TORKOL-4160 file (C-alpha; in steps of 0.2 Angstrom, whole numbers, padded with zeros to 4 digits, m for minus):
420
<pt num="1" X="0267" Y="0025" Z="0127"/>
<pt num="2" X="0258" Y="0012" Z="0116"/>
<pt num="3" X="0240" Y="0013" Z="0111"/>
<pt num="4" X="0234" Y="0001" Z="0126"/>
<pt num="5" X="0243" Y="0011" Z="0139"/>
<pt num="6" X="0237" Y="0027" Z="0132"/>
<pt num="7" X="0219" Y="0022" Z="0133"/>
<pt num="8" X="0221" Y="0015" Z="0150"/>
<pt num="9" X="0227" Y="0031" Z="0156"/>
<pt num="10" X="0209" Y="0038" Z="0152"/>
<pt num="11" X="0200" Y="0023" Z="0160"/>
<pt num="12" X="0198" Y="0032" Z="0178"/>
<pt num="13" X="0187" Y="0045" Z="0170"/>
<pt num="14" X="0173" Y="0031" Z="0169"/>
<pt num="15" X="0157" Y="0032" Z="0160"/>
<pt num="16" X="0152" Y="0051" Z="0158"/>
<pt num="17" X="0138" Y="0053" Z="0145"/>
<pt num="18" X="0136" Y="0069" Z="0135"/>
<pt num="19" X="0140" Y="0076" Z="0119"/>
<pt num="20" X="0149" Y="0092" Z="0123"/>
<pt num="21" X="0166" Y="0085" Z="0125"/>
<pt num="22" X="0166" Y="0075" Z="0109"/>
<pt num="23" X="0160" Y="0089" Z="0098"/>
<pt num="24" X="0173" Y="0100" Z="0106"/>
<pt num="25" X="0186" Y="0087" Z="0102"/>
<pt num="26" X="0180" Y="0083" Z="0084"/>
<pt num="27" X="0180" Y="0102" Z="0080"/>
<pt num="28" X="0198" Y="0103" Z="0084"/>
<pt num="29" X="0201" Y="0088" Z="0072"/>
<pt num="30" X="0192" Y="0097" Z="0058"/>
<pt num="31" X="0176" Y="0087" Z="0060"/>
<pt num="32" X="0181" Y="0070" Z="0053"/>
<pt num="33" X="0163" Y="0064" Z="0057"/>
<pt num="34" X="0155" Y="0076" Z="0044"/>
<pt num="35" X="0166" Y="0068" Z="0030"/>
<pt num="36" X="0159" Y="0050" Z="0031"/>
<pt num="37" X="0142" Y="0044" Z="0028"/>
<pt num="38" X="0136" Y="0033" Z="0042"/>
<pt num="39" X="0124" Y="0019" Z="0047"/>
<pt num="40" X="0121" Y="0021" Z="0066"/>
<pt num="41" X="0117" Y="0006" Z="0076"/>
<pt num="42" X="0110" Y="0006" Z="0094"/>
<pt num="43" X="0101" Y="m0008" Z="0104"/>
<pt num="44" X="0103" Y="m0019" Z="0120"/>
<pt num="45" X="0108" Y="m0035" Z="0110"/>
<pt num="46" X="0112" Y="m0039" Z="0092"/>
<pt num="47" X="0121" Y="m0023" Z="0088"/>
<pt num="48" X="0138" Y="m0031" Z="0085"/>
<pt num="49" X="0130" Y="m0045" Z="0074"/>
<pt num="50" X="0121" Y="m0032" Z="0063"/>
<pt num="51" X="0137" Y="m0021" Z="0061"/>
<pt num="52" X="0146" Y="m0037" Z="0056"/>
<pt num="53" X="0133" Y="m0041" Z="0043"/>
<pt num="54" X="0132" Y="m0024" Z="0036"/>
<pt num="55" X="0150" Y="m0021" Z="0034"/>
<pt num="56" X="0153" Y="m0038" Z="0027"/>
<pt num="57" X="0139" Y="m0035" Z="0013"/>
<pt num="58" X="0145" Y="m0017" Z="0009"/>
<pt num="59" X="0163" Y="m0023" Z="0007"/>
<pt num="60" X="0156" Y="m0037" Z="m0004"/>
<pt num="61" X="0147" Y="m0023" Z="m0014"/>
<pt num="62" X="0164" Y="m0015" Z="m0018"/>
<pt num="63" X="0164" Y="m0001" Z="m0005"/>
<pt num="64" X="0177" Y="0005" Z="0007"/>
<pt num="65" X="0168" Y="0001" Z="0023"/>
<pt num="66" X="0173" Y="0008" Z="0040"/>
<pt num="67" X="0166" Y="m0002" Z="0056"/>
<pt num="68" X="0167" Y="0004" Z="0074"/>
<pt num="69" X="0161" Y="m0007" Z="0087"/>
<pt num="70" X="0164" Y="m0011" Z="0106"/>
<pt num="71" X="0170" Y="m0019" Z="0117"/>
<pt num="72" X="0185" Y="m0028" Z="0109"/>
<pt num="73" X="0188" Y="m0046" Z="0114"/>
<pt num="74" X="0208" Y="m0046" Z="0113"/>
<pt num="75" X="0215" Y="m0030" Z="0106"/>
<pt num="76" X="0209" Y="m0012" Z="0105"/>
<pt num="77" X="0213" Y="m0013" Z="0086"/>
<pt num="78" X="0197" Y="m0024" Z="0083"/>
<pt num="79" X="0186" Y="m0009" Z="0087"/>
<pt num="80" X="0191" Y="0001" Z="0071"/>
<pt num="81" X="0191" Y="m0009" Z="0055"/>
<pt num="82" X="0191" Y="m0005" Z="0036"/>
<pt num="83" X="0184" Y="m0020" Z="0025"/>
<pt num="84" X="0185" Y="m0031" Z="0040"/>
<pt num="85" X="0204" Y="m0027" Z="0043"/>
<pt num="86" X="0208" Y="m0020" Z="0060"/>
<pt num="87" X="0217" Y="m0004" Z="0061"/>
<pt num="88" X="0236" Y="m0007" Z="0063"/>
<pt num="89" X="0243" Y="m0005" Z="0081"/>
<pt num="90" X="0254" Y="0009" Z="0073"/>
<pt num="91" X="0240" Y="0018" Z="0065"/>
<pt num="92" X="0229" Y="0017" Z="0080"/>
<pt num="93" X="0243" Y="0025" Z="0091"/>
<pt num="94" X="0246" Y="0039" Z="0078"/>
<pt num="95" X="0227" Y="0042" Z="0078"/>
<pt num="96" X="0226" Y="0042" Z="0097"/>
<pt num="97" X="0241" Y="0053" Z="0099"/>
<pt num="98" X="0233" Y="0066" Z="0087"/>
<pt num="99" X="0217" Y="0065" Z="0097"/>
<pt num="100" X="0226" Y="0067" Z="0114"/>
<pt num="101" X="0235" Y="0082" Z="0107"/>
<pt num="102" X="0218" Y="0090" Z="0102"/>
<pt num="103" X="0213" Y="0088" Z="0120"/>
<pt num="104" X="0225" Y="0101" Z="0127"/>
<pt num="105" X="0217" Y="0116" Z="0134"/>
<pt num="106" X="0200" Y="0108" Z="0135"/>
<pt num="107" X="0190" Y="0113" Z="0150"/>
<pt num="108" X="0185" Y="0094" Z="0153"/>
<pt num="109" X="0195" Y="0079" Z="0150"/>
<pt num="110" X="0186" Y="0067" Z="0138"/>
<pt num="111" X="0183" Y="0049" Z="0143"/>
<pt num="112" X="0192" Y="0034" Z="0137"/>
<pt num="113" X="0177" Y="0030" Z="0125"/>
<pt num="114" X="0177" Y="0048" Z="0118"/>
<pt num="115" X="0195" Y="0046" Z="0114"/>
<pt num="116" X="0194" Y="0030" Z="0105"/>
<pt num="117" X="0178" Y="0036" Z="0096"/>
<pt num="118" X="0186" Y="0052" Z="0090"/>
<pt num="119" X="0202" Y="0041" Z="0083"/>
<pt num="120" X="0189" Y="0030" Z="0073"/>
<pt num="121" X="0181" Y="0045" Z="0065"/>
<pt num="122" X="0199" Y="0052" Z="0061"/>
<pt num="123" X="0205" Y="0036" Z="0054"/>
<pt num="124" X="0189" Y="0033" Z="0043"/>
<pt num="125" X="0190" Y="0051" Z="0036"/>
<pt num="126" X="0208" Y="0050" Z="0032"/>
<pt num="127" X="0207" Y="0033" Z="0024"/>
<pt num="128" X="0193" Y="0040" Z="0014"/>
<pt num="129" X="0180" Y="0026" Z="0018"/>
<pt num="130" X="0164" Y="0027" Z="0007"/>
<pt num="131" X="0153" Y="0023" Z="0022"/>
<pt num="132" X="0155" Y="0018" Z="0040"/>
<pt num="133" X="0144" Y="0006" Z="0052"/>
<pt num="134" X="0145" Y="0014" Z="0069"/>
<pt num="135" X="0139" Y="0005" Z="0084"/>
<pt num="136" X="0134" Y="0015" Z="0099"/>
<pt num="137" X="0144" Y="0012" Z="0115"/>
<pt num="138" X="0130" Y="0014" Z="0129"/>
<pt num="139" X="0112" Y="0021" Z="0126"/>
<pt num="140" X="0111" Y="0032" Z="0111"/>
<pt num="141" X="0105" Y="0050" Z="0115"/>
<pt num="142" X="0121" Y="0055" Z="0124"/>
<pt num="143" X="0133" Y="0042" Z="0118"/>
<pt num="144" X="0149" Y="0049" Z="0110"/>
<pt num="145" X="0144" Y="0041" Z="0093"/>
<pt num="146" X="0128" Y="0051" Z="0091"/>
<pt num="147" X="0136" Y="0066" Z="0083"/>
<pt num="148" X="0130" Y="0064" Z="0065"/>
<pt num="149" X="0115" Y="0074" Z="0060"/>
<pt num="150" X="0110" Y="0065" Z="0044"/>
<pt num="151" X="0114" Y="0046" Z="0046"/>
<pt num="152" X="0110" Y="0036" Z="0030"/>
<pt num="153" X="0100" Y="0025" Z="0043"/>
<pt num="154" X="0097" Y="0024" Z="0061"/>
<pt num="155" X="0095" Y="0006" Z="0068"/>
<pt num="156" X="0088" Y="0000" Z="0084"/>
<pt num="157" X="0090" Y="m0019" Z="0085"/>
<pt num="158" X="0083" Y="m0024" Z="0102"/>
<pt num="159" X="0078" Y="m0016" Z="0118"/>
<pt num="160" X="0078" Y="m0024" Z="0136"/>
<pt num="161" X="0083" Y="m0019" Z="0154"/>
<pt num="162" X="0102" Y="m0016" Z="0154"/>
<pt num="163" X="0113" Y="m0002" Z="0161"/>
<pt num="164" X="0097" Y="0004" Z="0170"/>
<pt num="165" X="0109" Y="0012" Z="0183"/>
<pt num="166" X="0114" Y="0024" Z="0169"/>
<pt num="167" X="0099" Y="0024" Z="0156"/>
<pt num="168" X="0085" Y="0024" Z="0168"/>
<pt num="169" X="0075" Y="0011" Z="0178"/>
<pt num="170" X="0062" Y="0005" Z="0165"/>
<pt num="171" X="0062" Y="m0002" Z="0147"/>
<pt num="172" X="0053" Y="0015" Z="0142"/>
<pt num="173" X="0067" Y="0025" Z="0149"/>
<pt num="174" X="0080" Y="0015" Z="0140"/>
<pt num="175" X="0070" Y="0016" Z="0124"/>
<pt num="176" X="0070" Y="0034" Z="0125"/>
<pt num="177" X="0089" Y="0034" Z="0126"/>
<pt num="178" X="0091" Y="0023" Z="0111"/>
<pt num="179" X="0078" Y="0032" Z="0101"/>
<pt num="180" X="0090" Y="0047" Z="0104"/>
<pt num="181" X="0099" Y="0041" Z="0088"/>
<pt num="182" X="0085" Y="0045" Z="0077"/>
<pt num="183" X="0086" Y="0060" Z="0066"/>
<pt num="184" X="0074" Y="0071" Z="0057"/>
<pt num="185" X="0068" Y="0063" Z="0041"/>
<pt num="186" X="0082" Y="0050" Z="0041"/>
<pt num="187" X="0077" Y="0033" Z="0039"/>
<pt num="188" X="0074" Y="0022" Z="0054"/>
<pt num="189" X="0076" Y="0003" Z="0054"/>
<pt num="190" X="0068" Y="m0005" Z="0070"/>
<pt num="191" X="0069" Y="m0023" Z="0077"/>
<pt num="192" X="0055" Y="m0032" Z="0087"/>
<pt num="193" X="0053" Y="m0022" Z="0104"/>
<pt num="194" X="0043" Y="m0025" Z="0120"/>
<pt num="195" X="0027" Y="m0015" Z="0119"/>
<pt num="196" X="0032" Y="m0001" Z="0131"/>
<pt num="197" X="0048" Y="0002" Z="0121"/>
<pt num="198" X="0039" Y="0002" Z="0105"/>
<pt num="199" X="0027" Y="0015" Z="0110"/>
<pt num="200" X="0041" Y="0027" Z="0115"/>
<pt num="201" X="0051" Y="0023" Z="0099"/>
<pt num="202" X="0036" Y="0025" Z="0088"/>
<pt num="203" X="0032" Y="0042" Z="0095"/>
<pt num="204" X="0049" Y="0048" Z="0092"/>
<pt num="205" X="0048" Y="0042" Z="0074"/>
<pt num="206" X="0032" Y="0052" Z="0071"/>
<pt num="207" X="0039" Y="0068" Z="0080"/>
<pt num="208" X="0055" Y="0067" Z="0068"/>
<pt num="209" X="0045" Y="0061" Z="0052"/>
<pt num="210" X="0058" Y="0047" Z="0050"/>
<pt num="211" X="0053" Y="0034" Z="0036"/>
<pt num="212" X="0052" Y="0019" Z="0046"/>
<pt num="213" X="0054" Y="0000" Z="0043"/>
<pt num="214" X="0048" Y="m0011" Z="0057"/>
<pt num="215" X="0057" Y="m0028" Z="0054"/>
<pt num="216" X="0051" Y="m0046" Z="0057"/>
<pt num="217" X="0062" Y="m0060" Z="0058"/>
<pt num="218" X="0068" Y="m0070" Z="0043"/>
<pt num="219" X="0061" Y="m0088" Z="0040"/>
<pt num="220" X="0072" Y="m0103" Z="0046"/>
<pt num="221" X="0074" Y="m0114" Z="0031"/>
<pt num="222" X="0085" Y="m0126" Z="0041"/>
<pt num="223" X="0102" Y="m0132" Z="0037"/>
<pt num="224" X="0109" Y="m0115" Z="0041"/>
<pt num="225" X="0099" Y="m0106" Z="0028"/>
<pt num="226" X="0086" Y="m0092" Z="0030"/>
<pt num="227" X="0074" Y="m0083" Z="0019"/>
<pt num="228" X="0069" Y="m0065" Z="0021"/>
<pt num="229" X="0056" Y="m0054" Z="0012"/>
<pt num="230" X="0055" Y="m0035" Z="0017"/>
<pt num="231" X="0037" Y="m0033" Z="0011"/>
<pt num="232" X="0025" Y="m0041" Z="m0002"/>
<pt num="233" X="0033" Y="m0030" Z="m0016"/>
<pt num="234" X="0051" Y="m0035" Z="m0012"/>
<pt num="235" X="0060" Y="m0050" Z="m0019"/>
<pt num="236" X="0062" Y="m0065" Z="m0007"/>
<pt num="237" X="0081" Y="m0067" Z="m0003"/>
<pt num="238" X="0087" Y="m0085" Z="0003"/>
<pt num="239" X="0104" Y="m0085" Z="0011"/>
<pt num="240" X="0116" Y="m0095" Z="0021"/>
<pt num="241" X="0117" Y="m0089" Z="0039"/>
<pt num="242" X="0134" Y="m0092" Z="0047"/>
<pt num="243" X="0131" Y="m0085" Z="0064"/>
<pt num="244" X="0122" Y="m0097" Z="0077"/>
<pt num="245" X="0106" Y="m0095" Z="0086"/>
<pt num="246" X="0088" Y="m0091" Z="0083"/>
<pt num="247" X="0092" Y="m0072" Z="0086"/>
<pt num="248" X="0102" Y="m0072" Z="0069"/>
<pt num="249" X="0085" Y="m0073" Z="0060"/>
<pt num="250" X="0081" Y="m0056" Z="0067"/>
<pt num="251" X="0098" Y="m0048" Z="0066"/>
<pt num="252" X="0101" Y="m0053" Z="0048"/>
<pt num="253" X="0084" Y="m0047" Z="0043"/>
<pt num="254" X="0088" Y="m0030" Z="0051"/>
<pt num="255" X="0104" Y="m0029" Z="0042"/>
<pt num="256" X="0094" Y="m0034" Z="0025"/>
<pt num="257" X="0081" Y="m0020" Z="0029"/>
<pt num="258" X="0095" Y="m0008" Z="0032"/>
<pt num="259" X="0103" Y="m0012" Z="0015"/>
<pt num="260" X="0086" Y="m0009" Z="0007"/>
<pt num="261" X="0085" Y="0008" Z="0013"/>
<pt num="262" X="0102" Y="0011" Z="0006"/>
<pt num="263" X="0098" Y="0004" Z="m0010"/>
<pt num="264" X="0083" Y="0016" Z="m0011"/>
<pt num="265" X="0096" Y="0031" Z="m0008"/>
<pt num="266" X="0105" Y="0025" Z="m0023"/>
<pt num="267" X="0119" Y="0014" Z="m0016"/>
<pt num="268" X="0123" Y="m0001" Z="m0027"/>
<pt num="269" X="0120" Y="m0017" Z="m0018"/>
<pt num="270" X="0116" Y="m0032" Z="m0027"/>
<pt num="271" X="0106" Y="m0047" Z="m0021"/>
<pt num="272" X="0122" Y="m0058" Z="m0024"/>
<pt num="273" X="0132" Y="m0045" Z="m0014"/>
<pt num="274" X="0119" Y="m0048" Z="0001"/>
<pt num="275" X="0119" Y="m0067" Z="0000"/>
<pt num="276" X="0138" Y="m0068" Z="m0001"/>
<pt num="277" X="0141" Y="m0054" Z="0012"/>
<pt num="278" X="0130" Y="m0063" Z="0025"/>
<pt num="279" X="0137" Y="m0080" Z="0021"/>
<pt num="280" X="0155" Y="m0073" Z="0025"/>
<pt num="281" X="0151" Y="m0064" Z="0040"/>
<pt num="282" X="0161" Y="m0068" Z="0056"/>
<pt num="283" X="0157" Y="m0061" Z="0073"/>
<pt num="284" X="0169" Y="m0070" Z="0086"/>
<pt num="285" X="0164" Y="m0073" Z="0104"/>
<pt num="286" X="0145" Y="m0075" Z="0101"/>
<pt num="287" X="0139" Y="m0093" Z="0100"/>
<pt num="288" X="0156" Y="m0098" Z="0094"/>
<pt num="289" X="0161" Y="m0116" Z="0093"/>
<pt num="290" X="0179" Y="m0119" Z="0099"/>
<pt num="291" X="0190" Y="m0131" Z="0110"/>
<pt num="292" X="0199" Y="m0132" Z="0126"/>
<pt num="293" X="0212" Y="m0146" Z="0127"/>
<pt num="294" X="0205" Y="m0154" Z="0112"/>
<pt num="295" X="0187" Y="m0155" Z="0120"/>
<pt num="296" X="0173" Y="m0146" Z="0112"/>
<pt num="297" X="0168" Y="m0129" Z="0120"/>
<pt num="298" X="0154" Y="m0116" Z="0116"/>
<pt num="299" X="0158" Y="m0098" Z="0120"/>
<pt num="300" X="0146" Y="m0084" Z="0121"/>
<pt num="301" X="0145" Y="m0067" Z="0130"/>
<pt num="302" X="0127" Y="m0069" Z="0137"/>
<pt num="303" X="0131" Y="m0054" Z="0148"/>
<pt num="304" X="0113" Y="m0048" Z="0151"/>
<pt num="305" X="0097" Y="m0057" Z="0154"/>
<pt num="306" X="0090" Y="m0056" Z="0136"/>
<pt num="307" X="0106" Y="m0063" Z="0129"/>
<pt num="308" X="0106" Y="m0077" Z="0143"/>
<pt num="309" X="0088" Y="m0082" Z="0138"/>
<pt num="310" X="0094" Y="m0083" Z="0119"/>
<pt num="311" X="0109" Y="m0094" Z="0124"/>
<pt num="312" X="0098" Y="m0106" Z="0134"/>
<pt num="313" X="0085" Y="m0107" Z="0120"/>
<pt num="314" X="0099" Y="m0111" Z="0108"/>
<pt num="315" X="0106" Y="m0124" Z="0120"/>
<pt num="316" X="0089" Y="m0132" Z="0123"/>
<pt num="317" X="0086" Y="m0134" Z="0104"/>
<pt num="318" X="0103" Y="m0141" Z="0102"/>
<pt num="319" X="0105" Y="m0152" Z="0116"/>
<pt num="320" X="0087" Y="m0156" Z="0123"/>
<pt num="321" X="0087" Y="m0162" Z="0140"/>
<pt num="322" X="0105" Y="m0165" Z="0143"/>
<pt num="323" X="0113" Y="m0157" Z="0158"/>
<pt num="324" X="0126" Y="m0143" Z="0154"/>
<pt num="325" X="0142" Y="m0138" Z="0161"/>
<pt num="326" X="0143" Y="m0120" Z="0164"/>
<pt num="327" X="0158" Y="m0110" Z="0166"/>
<pt num="328" X="0153" Y="m0092" Z="0171"/>
<pt num="329" X="0160" Y="m0076" Z="0176"/>
<pt num="330" X="0149" Y="m0060" Z="0177"/>
<pt num="331" X="0153" Y="m0042" Z="0181"/>
<pt num="332" X="0147" Y="m0034" Z="0197"/>
<pt num="333" X="0137" Y="m0022" Z="0187"/>
<pt num="334" X="0127" Y="m0035" Z="0178"/>
<pt num="335" X="0110" Y="m0042" Z="0183"/>
<pt num="336" X="0118" Y="m0058" Z="0190"/>
<pt num="337" X="0101" Y="m0065" Z="0197"/>
<pt num="338" X="0092" Y="m0064" Z="0181"/>
<pt num="339" X="0106" Y="m0071" Z="0170"/>
<pt num="340" X="0108" Y="m0086" Z="0181"/>
<pt num="341" X="0089" Y="m0089" Z="0181"/>
<pt num="342" X="0089" Y="m0089" Z="0162"/>
<pt num="343" X="0104" Y="m0101" Z="0161"/>
<pt num="344" X="0103" Y="m0114" Z="0175"/>
<pt num="345" X="0092" Y="m0130" Z="0175"/>
<pt num="346" X="0090" Y="m0146" Z="0186"/>
<pt num="347" X="0106" Y="m0157" Z="0184"/>
<pt num="348" X="0117" Y="m0143" Z="0177"/>
<pt num="349" X="0135" Y="m0141" Z="0184"/>
<pt num="350" X="0141" Y="m0124" Z="0188"/>
<pt num="351" X="0159" Y="m0118" Z="0188"/>
<pt num="352" X="0160" Y="m0100" Z="0194"/>
<pt num="353" X="0176" Y="m0089" Z="0190"/>
<pt num="354" X="0181" Y="m0071" Z="0192"/>
<pt num="355" X="0182" Y="m0060" Z="0176"/>
<pt num="356" X="0201" Y="m0055" Z="0175"/>
<pt num="357" X="0205" Y="m0036" Z="0176"/>
<pt num="358" X="0188" Y="m0031" Z="0178"/>
<pt num="359" X="0175" Y="m0026" Z="0192"/>
<pt num="360" X="0170" Y="m0045" Z="0194"/>
<pt num="361" X="0156" Y="m0052" Z="0204"/>
<pt num="362" X="0163" Y="m0064" Z="0218"/>
<pt num="363" X="0162" Y="m0082" Z="0212"/>
<pt num="364" X="0158" Y="m0087" Z="0230"/>
<pt num="365" X="0144" Y="m0074" Z="0231"/>
<pt num="366" X="0138" Y="m0081" Z="0214"/>
<pt num="367" X="0138" Y="m0099" Z="0220"/>
<pt num="368" X="0127" Y="m0094" Z="0235"/>
<pt num="369" X="0115" Y="m0085" Z="0223"/>
<pt num="370" X="0115" Y="m0100" Z="0211"/>
<pt num="371" X="0111" Y="m0112" Z="0224"/>
<pt num="372" X="0096" Y="m0102" Z="0229"/>
<pt num="373" X="0090" Y="m0100" Z="0211"/>
<pt num="374" X="0093" Y="m0118" Z="0206"/>
<pt num="375" X="0095" Y="m0129" Z="0221"/>
<pt num="376" X="0095" Y="m0145" Z="0210"/>
<pt num="377" X="0112" Y="m0141" Z="0202"/>
<pt num="378" X="0123" Y="m0157" Z="0202"/>
<pt num="379" X="0138" Y="m0146" Z="0206"/>
<pt num="380" X="0141" Y="m0128" Z="0211"/>
<pt num="381" X="0158" Y="m0122" Z="0214"/>
<pt num="382" X="0169" Y="m0107" Z="0214"/>
<pt num="383" X="0186" Y="m0107" Z="0206"/>
<pt num="384" X="0200" Y="m0095" Z="0208"/>
<pt num="385" X="0204" Y="m0093" Z="0189"/>
<pt num="386" X="0197" Y="m0098" Z="0172"/>
<pt num="387" X="0210" Y="m0111" Z="0168"/>
<pt num="388" X="0206" Y="m0122" Z="0183"/>
<pt num="389" X="0188" Y="m0121" Z="0180"/>
<pt num="390" X="0189" Y="m0126" Z="0162"/>
<pt num="391" X="0200" Y="m0140" Z="0166"/>
<pt num="392" X="0187" Y="m0146" Z="0178"/>
<pt num="393" X="0172" Y="m0144" Z="0168"/>
<pt num="394" X="0179" Y="m0152" Z="0152"/>
<pt num="395" X="0183" Y="m0168" Z="0161"/>
<pt num="396" X="0164" Y="m0172" Z="0162"/>
<pt num="397" X="0156" Y="m0177" Z="0145"/>
<pt num="398" X="0142" Y="m0165" Z="0145"/>
<pt num="399" X="0142" Y="m0150" Z="0134"/>
<pt num="400" X="0153" Y="m0136" Z="0141"/>
<pt num="401" X="0148" Y="m0118" Z="0139"/>
<pt num="402" X="0158" Y="m0103" Z="0144"/>
<pt num="403" X="0148" Y="m0087" Z="0146"/>
<pt num="404" X="0143" Y="m0072" Z="0157"/>
<pt num="405" X="0154" Y="m0058" Z="0151"/>
<pt num="406" X="0161" Y="m0053" Z="0134"/>
<pt num="407" X="0177" Y="m0048" Z="0144"/>
<pt num="408" X="0179" Y="m0066" Z="0150"/>
<pt num="409" X="0176" Y="m0073" Z="0133"/>
<pt num="410" X="0190" Y="m0061" Z="0127"/>
<pt num="411" X="0201" Y="m0067" Z="0140"/>
<pt num="412" X="0198" Y="m0085" Z="0136"/>
<pt num="413" X="0202" Y="m0081" Z="0117"/>
<pt num="414" X="0218" Y="m0072" Z="0122"/>
<pt num="415" X="0224" Y="m0087" Z="0132"/>
<pt num="416" X="0220" Y="m0098" Z="0118"/>
<pt num="417" X="0229" Y="m0087" Z="0106"/>
<pt num="418" X="0245" Y="m0087" Z="0117"/>
<pt num="419" X="0245" Y="m0105" Z="0118"/>
<pt num="420" X="0244" Y="m0108" Z="0099"/>
């Protein structure tokens, strides 16, 4: 059984938050999570970009850097990297087999996410990584990554309403879950939060006596450059920003602020390493320019309302009043209504598709919803598959954007790869 089928066999256990199973599992594996210093990153949006910046800079600074993120776009190996290089399929399979063997005689079967998380810890410990950048899967407090008592830094990038069915009905509830990654006296780095979320996080920081850095966005210098100054006493740093969108002014600033906390703990990270590391950062599937049949295409996850708002803002700055061709697929568990409200404007064309191999919203139902939300669309049509929709969309000269789900973006990239 290969890594993918092995992991698929755990899929039906679903999302089941809690730390008991992962602690039991890691103990049987000799507690690999205690052997690697970590930066722990939570947040509704921006987690992946911040992890990508951090791992790129720390690699540039000469460290052996593990990075654990989710979901993957094409292959499970993307989730577990050392110095930007994904784990090999063979190594992933070997780690997974050892993790599965350690689950024997457990009172409760671990979830798929717990299995892959344990494999990541095992790999990072055995590969003797100097540091690992660990992204939470869902929430924070009860997430399987939340097993380290003394992180070098705990980072909360942003908080908005997502996964409310699991994390709680309000932004304050969700903030409480994300603040669960904060640890006593360990540095906290926090992005801009809505007022109700900020109050919850601030209270937790005080209770735990965390040295906290509240981050403001970097300044946009134009031409793809930004400038950031942590505080009046810190040096200004000017750097090239390779990832697109205004949100990256915040994400890159969060990464730099986190690197400052590491410098204060004795980690050797030069200004040059920060500049070069950020300039070399890659994070596919997020405001990524690509092509379909030699026509320009922008792809972006935009899988929740906050991400959809950021995408629309980027497009409006880029494209002013030109109508957009939207190729959209959204999971049934997502807030379809608010995602479509954020994206659609008068004159746009909408091509709706299913998200393959996932619990997808019906394209026909999304079409009905979209026509209520934005009755002045030039076109609103459901398609049976992505290829047909993209072919129809790129036939028009308007900017075409594929979005609504990272799984859909991953499926597109897989199709693109297989045709190369």
